[in-house]
C-alpha positions in Angstrom: 2.7 -10.9 4.9 5.3 -13.0 6.8 2.8 -15.6 7.9 5.0 -18.6 7.1 8.1 -17.0 8.7 6.2 -16.0 11.8 4.8 -19.5 12.2 8.2 -21.2 11.9 10.0 -18.8 14.2 7.2 -19.0 16.8 7.7 -22.8 16.9 11.5 -22.3 17.4 11.0 -19.9 20.2 8.5 -22.2 22.0 11.1 -25.0 22.0 13.6 -22.6 23.7 11.1 -21.4 26.3 11.4 -24.5 28.4 15.2 -24.3 28.8 16.8 -22.9 31.9 19.8 -21.3 30.3 21.1 -20.4 26.8 23.9 -22.8 25.9 25.9 -23.2 22.7 24.1 -26.5 22.1 20.4 -25.2 22.4 21.4 -22.0 20.5 22.8 -24.0 17.6 19.5 -26.1 17.5 17.5 -22.9 17.4 19.7 -21.2 14.9 19.4 -24.2 12.5 15.6 -23.8 12.7 15.9 -20.0 12.1 18.2 -20.6 9.2 15.8 -23.1 7.6 12.9 -20.7 8.2 14.7 -17.8 6.6 15.7 -19.9 3.5 12.1 -21.1 3.1 11.0 -17.4 3.3 13.3 -16.9 0.2 15.8 -14.6 2.0 19.0 -14.3 0.1 21.7 -16.8 1.2 24.3 -14.1 1.9 21.8 -12.3 4.2 20.9 -15.6 6.0 24.6 -16.4 6.6 25.4 -13.0 7.9 22.3 -12.8 10.1 22.9 -16.2 11.7 26.6 -15.3 12.4 25.6 -12.1 14.1 22.8 -13.7 16.2 25.2 -16.6 17.2 27.9 -14.2 18.3 25.6 -12.1 20.4 23.7 -15.1 21.9 26.8 -16.9 23.2 28.4 -13.6 24.4 27.6 -11.6 27.6 24.3 -10.0 26.4 21.8 -12.4 28.0 20.1 -10.6 30.9 19.4 -12.7 34.0 15.9 -11.2 34.2 14.9 -12.8 30.9 14.1 -16.4 30.1 16.3 -18.0 27.4 13.4 -17.8 24.9 12.9 -14.1 25.6 16.6 -13.4 25.4 16.9 -15.2 22.1 13.9 -13.3 20.6 15.4 -10.0 21.8 18.6 -10.7 19.9 16.8 -12.0 16.8 14.6 -8.9 16.8 17.6 -6.5 17.1 19.5 -8.2 14.3 16.4 -8.2 12.0 16.0 -4.5 12.6 19.7 -4.0 11.8 19.4 -6.0 8.5 16.3 -4.0 7.4 17.6 -0.6 8.6 17.6 0.9 12.1 14.7 3.3 11.4 12.3 4.5 8.8 14.2 6.3 6.0 12.0 9.3 5.1 11.8 10.9 1.7 14.3 13.7 1.3 12.3 16.5 -0.2 14.5 19.4 1.0 15.1 21.0 -2.4 14.0 24.1 -4.3 10.5 23.2 -5.6 9.7 21.1 -7.4 11.5 18.3 -5.6 11.8 15.6 -8.3 11.2 11.9 -7.6 12.3 9.5 -10.3 10.6 6.1 -10.3 12.5 3.0 -11.8 11.7 -0.7 -12.0 10.9 -3.7 -14.1 7.6 -4.0 -16.0 4.8 -5.6 -13.9 6.2 -4.5 -10.5 3.4 -2.0 -10.0 5.4 1.1 -10.7 2.6 3.2 -12.2 0.1 2.4 -9.4 2.9 3.1 -6.9 3.3 6.6 -8.4 -0.4 7.2 -7.7 -0.1 5.8 -4.2 2.9 7.9 -3.4 1.1 11.0 -4.8 -1.8 10.2 -2.5 0.6 9.8 0.5 2.5 13.0 -0.3 -0.7 15.0 -0.7 -2.5 13.7 2.4 0.3 12.8 4.8 3.1 15.3 3.9 0.7 18.0 2.8 2.5 18.6 -0.6 1.1 19.6 -3.9 2.0 16.9 -6.5 2.3 16.6 -10.3 2.9 13.3 -12.0 4.1 12.6 -15.5 4.7 9.4 -17.5 7.9 9.1 -19.6 6.9 5.6 -20.6 6.5 5.9 -24.3 6.7 2.1 -25.0 4.0 0.4 -23.0 0.5 0.8 -24.6 -1.8 2.9 -22.5 0.8 3.6 -19.8 0.2 7.4 -20.1 -3.6 6.9 -20.0 -3.3 4.6 -17.0 -1.4 7.3 -15.0 -3.9 10.0 -16.1 -6.8 7.8 -14.7 -4.9 7.2 -11.5 -4.0 10.8 -11.1 -7.6 11.8 -11.4 -8.6 9.2 -8.8 -6.1 10.5 -6.2 -6.8 14.2 -7.3 -3.2 15.3 -8.2 -1.9 17.3 -11.2 -1.3 15.2 -14.3 1.1 16.5 -17.1 -0.1 15.1 -20.4 2.5 13.5 -22.7 2.4 11.7 -26.0 3.9 8.3 -27.0 5.7 9.9 -30.0 7.7 12.2 -27.8 11.1 11.3 -26.3 11.3 10.7 -22.6 13.8 13.6 -22.3 11.5 16.1 -23.9 8.6 14.9 -21.8 10.6 15.3 -18.6 11.8 18.8 -19.6 8.3 20.0 -20.4 6.9 18.6 -17.2 9.6 20.2 -15.1 8.9 23.6 -16.7 5.2 23.2 -16.1 5.7 22.2 -12.4 7.9 25.3 -11.9 5.3 27.5 -13.5 2.6 26.1 -11.2 4.8 26.2 -8.1 4.2 22.4 -7.5 6.1 21.0 -4.4 6.9 17.5 -5.9 7.2 16.2 -9.4 7.0 12.4 -9.8 8.4 11.0 -13.1 7.2 7.5 -14.0 9.7 5.8 -16.3 9.5 2.8 -18.7 9.8 -0.7 -17.3 11.2 -3.7 -19.2 10.6 -7.4 -18.8 14.4 -7.7 -17.9 17.3 -5.5 -17.2 18.9 -4.4 -20.5 21.5 -1.8 -21.5 19.0 0.3 -23.6 16.8 0.7 -20.5 19.7 1.6 -18.3 21.0 4.2 -20.7 17.6 5.8 -21.0 17.1 6.1 -17.3 20.7 7.3 -16.7 20.0 10.0 -19.2 16.8 11.0 -17.5 18.6 11.0 -14.1 21.4 13.3 -15.3 18.9 15.6 -16.9 16.6 15.9 -13.9 19.0 15.4 -11.0 16.2 14.1 -8.8 16.3 14.3 -5.0 14.9 10.8 -4.8 15.4 7.9 -7.2 13.2 5.0 -6.0 13.4 1.5 -7.3 9.9 -0.2 -7.3 10.1 -4.0 -6.9 7.6 -6.8 -6.5 7.9 -8.4 -3.0 6.5 -11.7 -4.4 9.7 -12.2 -6.4 11.6 -13.0 -3.1 15.3 -12.8 -3.3 15.1 -12.0 -7.0 13.8 -8.6 -5.8 17.2 -8.0 -4.0 19.1 -9.2 -7.1 17.3 -6.8 -9.5 17.5 -4.0 -7.0 21.3 -4.5 -6.8 21.6 -4.4 -10.6 19.7 -1.1 -10.8 21.7 0.3 -7.9 25.0 -0.6 -9.7 23.8 1.4 -12.8 21.9 4.2 -11.1 22.4 6.1 -7.8 19.2 4.8 -6.1 18.1 6.5 -2.9 15.6 3.9 -1.8 13.3 1.0 -2.6 9.5 0.6 -2.6 8.3 -3.0 -2.0 5.0 -3.6 -3.8 2.4 -6.5 -3.5 3.7 -7.3 0.0 0.1 -8.2 1.1 0.3 -11.2 -1.3 3.7 -12.4 -0.1 3.5 -14.9 2.8 7.3 -15.3 2.9 8.8 -11.9 3.3 12.2 -12.7 1.9 12.4 -9.5 -0.1 11.9 -7.3 2.9 14.7 -9.0 4.8 17.1 -9.1 1.8 16.9 -5.8 -0.1 18.6 -3.4 2.4 21.5 -5.9 3.1 22.1 -6.6 -0.6 21.8 -3.1 -2.0 22.8 -0.9 1.0 19.7 1.2 0.2 16.7 1.6 2.6 13.2 0.3 1.9 11.2 3.6 2.2 7.7 2.3 1.5 5.8 -0.9 1.4 2.7 -1.5 -0.7 0.0 -3.5 1.2 -3.0 -3.6 -1.2 -4.6 -2.1 -4.3 -6.3 0.9 -2.9 -4.7 4.4 -3.3 -4.0 4.6 0.5 -2.4 1.1 0.6 1.2 2.4 0.8 2.9 2.6 4.2 6.2 4.0 5.3 8.6 1.1 6.0 9.5 0.9 9.7 12.1 -1.9 10.3 11.3 -2.2 14.0 7.6 -2.6 13.5 8.1 -5.1 10.7 10.5 -7.1 12.8 8.0 -7.1 15.6 5.3 -8.4 13.3 7.6 -11.2 11.9 8.2 -12.4 15.5 4.5 -12.5 16.3 4.6 -9.5 18.6 2.3 -7.3 16.6 2.5 -3.8 15.4 0.2 -1.7 17.7 1.6 1.6 16.6 0.7 1.0 12.9 -2.7 -0.3 14.0 -3.4 2.9 16.0 -2.2 5.1 13.1 -4.4 3.2 10.7 -7.4 3.6 13.0 -6.7 7.3 13.3 -6.8 7.7 9.5 -9.5 5.2 8.5 -12.1 5.0 11.3 -15.0 7.5 11.0 -14.5 9.4 14.2 -18.0 11.0 14.3 -19.7 7.6 13.9 -17.3 6.0 16.5 -18.1 8.8 19.0 -21.8 8.5 18.4 -21.7 4.8 18.8 -19.6 5.1 22.0 -22.2 7.6 23.5 -25.1 5.2 22.6 -23.5 2.2 24.2 -22.4 4.2 27.3 -26.1 5.2 27.8 -27.1 1.6 27.5 -29.3 2.2 24.5 -28.6 -1.3 23.0 -26.7 -2.6 20.1 -28.9 -3.4 17.0 -28.0 -4.8 13.6 -27.5 -1.4 12.1 -24.8 -0.7 14.7 -23.3 -4.1 13.9 -23.2 -3.3 10.2 -21.4 0.0 11.0 -18.8 -1.8 13.1 -18.3 -4.3 10.2 -17.7 -1.4 7.8 -15.2 0.2 10.1 -13.2 -3.1 10.3 -13.4 -3.4 6.5 -12.0 0.2 6.2 -9.0 -1.0 8.2 -8.3 -3.8 5.8 -10.5 -6.5 7.5 -9.9 -8.8 10.4 -6.8 -10.5 8.8 -5.0 -7.1 8.6 -5.9 -6.2 12.1 -4.9 -9.6 13.4 -1.5 -9.3 11.6 -0.8 -6.2 13.8 -2.1 -7.5 17.1 0.4 -8.8 19.7 0.4 -12.5 20.5 -0.5 -13.8 17.0 2.5 -16.1 17.3 0.5 -17.9 20.1 -2.2 -18.9 17.7 -2.2 -22.6 16.5 -0.1 -23.2 13.3 -2.0 -22.1 10.2 -4.8 -20.3 12.2 -3.9 -16.8 10.8 -4.4 -18.1 7.2 -7.8 -19.5 8.0 -9.3 -16.1 8.8 -12.0 -15.4 6.2 -12.7 -11.8 5.5 -15.4 -12.7 3.0 -17.7 -13.3 6.1 -17.8 -9.6 6.6 -19.2 -9.0 3.1 -21.7 -11.8 3.6 -22.9 -10.4 6.9 -23.2 -6.9 5.4 -25.3 -8.3 2.4 -27.6 -10.0 4.9 -28.2 -6.9 7.0 -28.7 -4.8 3.8 -31.5 -7.2 2.8 -33.4 -6.5 6.0 -35.9 -3.7 6.6 -35.0 -1.0 9.1 -37.5 -2.5 11.6 -35.9 -5.9 11.3 -32.4 -4.4 11.9 -33.6 -2.6 15.0 -35.5 -5.5 16.3 -34.2 -8.8 14.9 -36.4 -10.8 17.3 -39.3 -10.4 14.8 -37.4 -12.5 12.2 -39.7 -15.5 11.5 -39.3 -18.2 8.9 -40.8 -16.3 6.0 -38.8 -13.1 6.8 -35.6 -15.2 7.0 -36.3 -16.8 3.6 -36.8 -13.4 2.0 -33.6 -12.0 3.5 -31.4 -14.9 2.4 -32.9 -14.9 -1.1 -32.3 -11.2 -1.3 -28.7 -11.5 -0.1 -27.8 -14.7 -2.0 -26.9 -16.5 1.3 -28.1 -19.5 3.3 -30.3 -19.7 6.4 -27.2 -21.0 8.3 -25.4 -17.7 7.4 -28.2 -15.7 8.8 -28.5 -17.7 11.9 -24.7 -17.4 12.5 -25.0 -13.6 12.1 -27.8 -13.4 14.6 -25.8 -15.6 17.1 -22.8 -13.4 16.8 -24.9 -10.3 17.1 -26.4 -11.7 20.4 -22.9 -12.3 21.7 -21.9 -8.7 20.8 -25.0 -7.4 22.5 -24.0 -9.1 25.8 -20.5 -7.5 25.6 -22.0 -4.0 24.8 -24.4 -4.3 27.8 -21.3 -4.7 30.0 -20.0 -1.5 28.6 -22.9 0.6 29.9 -21.5 3.5 31.9 -18.1 2.9 30.3 -17.2 -0.2 32.3 -14.2 -1.4 30.4 -13.3 -4.2 32.8 -16.7 -5.8 32.4 -16.3 -5.5 28.6 -12.9 -7.3 28.7 -14.5 -10.1 30.7 -17.2 -10.3 28.1 -14.7 -10.6 25.3 -13.0 -13.4 27.2 -16.2 -15.3 27.3 -16.7 -14.8 23.6 -13.4 -16.3 22.8 -14.6 -19.8 23.3 -17.9 -19.5 21.7 -18.5 -22.7 19.7 -18.6 -22.2 15.9 -18.1 -18.4 16.2 -14.4 -18.4 16.9 -15.0 -15.4 19.3 -15.2 -12.8 16.5 -16.5 -12.4 13.0 -14.0 -13.9 10.4 -12.2 -16.1 12.9 -12.0 -19.8 12.1 -14.5 -21.9 14.1 -13.1 -23.1 17.4 -10.1 -20.8 17.3 -9.3 -18.5 20.3 -7.5 -15.3 20.3 -4.5 -15.3 22.7 -5.2 -13.8 26.1 -3.0 -10.8 26.9 -1.8 -9.9 30.4 
């Protein structure tokens, strides 16, 4: 997400970095570029105008510190204003109510509302430690009720069965009674979506809202619709007392206009952002972290939190002990590391959150190919355990067998073996826990021809060096 915007803004900041001072002239040049970048990212025009005015007023004022370069000073101002537009902090769900706390979900058809109900249930159960019941009041869309039942089973939360011949009001009343009987903490009500906003839809959801009096009314909107997301969110907010917004399909949106527009246009906070299809691919929305990612400064906090949740700690500790003792790094270890990275969303997701990505050449981030991981894993899976432990025994006939079994080419296998050799060198330098040697080894890997320094990186690309 935000690749296009990050690329354009990074170019603008680079132009400013060579200036000795911030003047009205070079600020105006930079602001023109920022305005163009925001409009291309499909940010709402009213948001762009207000944002540019605020940055301009601050930049030409007394806020530029003498300890900063003009480029740094300008980035600091842009970041602060981005955070202000998206909200100063993460807006948490307000579940302070006599159980069950009711969460009403609204949105247009196709926005991913039902899958978001499942993801939110998963988050509430695992992160907030709440018991959850879900119910579908969508009696119009074929199989909507069955879809939610399947998803509820997948994330292991209570599902209240409803029928398409019932009214939404009677379904909601029965679900609420059942949730009270079972002492459920949170009841999530999925409502019907429409292809467009219409009065019938609004009347129905208003009726449900007045009947249930939910603590949270969340509007689910597709991030890929850009500034249209903000327009539909405003229309719903005018008809319904929304408490927040959930942006879905953000991983497929390279522009990011919706994230920058929704809060400003509706006055309601973005509470969650959907970053994939898996049940755990729903993240709380942190404006400061998102602003940092847009400006190419990474999001290390989210990366650490993701690693905490998704990396197998026992395997990681076992691997660390093995390397510390200098026991070598075989292809079975390499496969485990590939799987750990896959669990964290692949190298593209990790790169998105690493600082310094704005320093990569234009378009480099989009060239990262996560499919290489799957190819590598398939190749290793086609090897015998003896071959994984000792790849030096791989001769021509063994290589042919492995590539035929994995549906790959000899070149793919040779590339894997080359990258494994490079990783082995790095791991040797980690013997005894010598981190400084390891970092020097990584620096040497960055320029490796054809490898890109790490699996999945485009050939010849280097990661930025951090100081």
